[in-house]
Residue, then its C-alpha position, 0 to 999 in steps of 0.5 A: x091039575x096043572x095050568x095046562x090042563x086048566x087051559x085045555x079044559x077052558x078051550x074045550x068048554x069054549x068049543x062046546x059053548x060056540x057049538x051051543x051059540x051056533x045052534x042058538x043062532x040057527x034057532x034065533x034063540x035070543x036068550x041062549x045067544x046072550x047066555x052064550x055071549x056071557x059065557x064066552x066073555x068069562x072063558x076069554x078072561x080065563x084063557x087070555x094071556x096064557x098062550x105060552x102054556x099051549x101044548x100041541x093038543x091045546x093048539x089044535x083045540x084053539x084052532x078049532x075054536x077060532x074057526x068055529x067063532x069065525x063061522x058064528x060071526x058070519x052067521x050073526x052077520x048074515x042074520x043081521x043083514x037079513x033083519x035089516x033087509x026085512x025092516x027096510x022092506x016093512x018101513x018102505x024106506x031106503x036102506x041105511x047103508x045103501x051105497x047107491x043112496x048117495x048117488x040118488x041124493x046127488x041126482x035129486x039135488x042136480x035136478x032141483 
């Protein structure tokens, strides 16, 4: 088996792993999310530095991998934002990253 075939297989495995990660994110399955993250790191190590070996088919798979990884990143960020909003509501506190928070602090200081 040539290096190119190995690279193509690694890219196909990455695509399958990203699909599994998307499903784990949708189910909020923390154990599967962590398993997928570990698998992605291992596959990144196997793929890294091998761009010169990319053939046309592998470039197509790589493009699909990049798009799916971006979708998963957006889903992770959406989930994190939702969790932050819920935790803030439960605690009765103001959001840690609220841009308006600085304006409220200045307003209180001006009144004092």
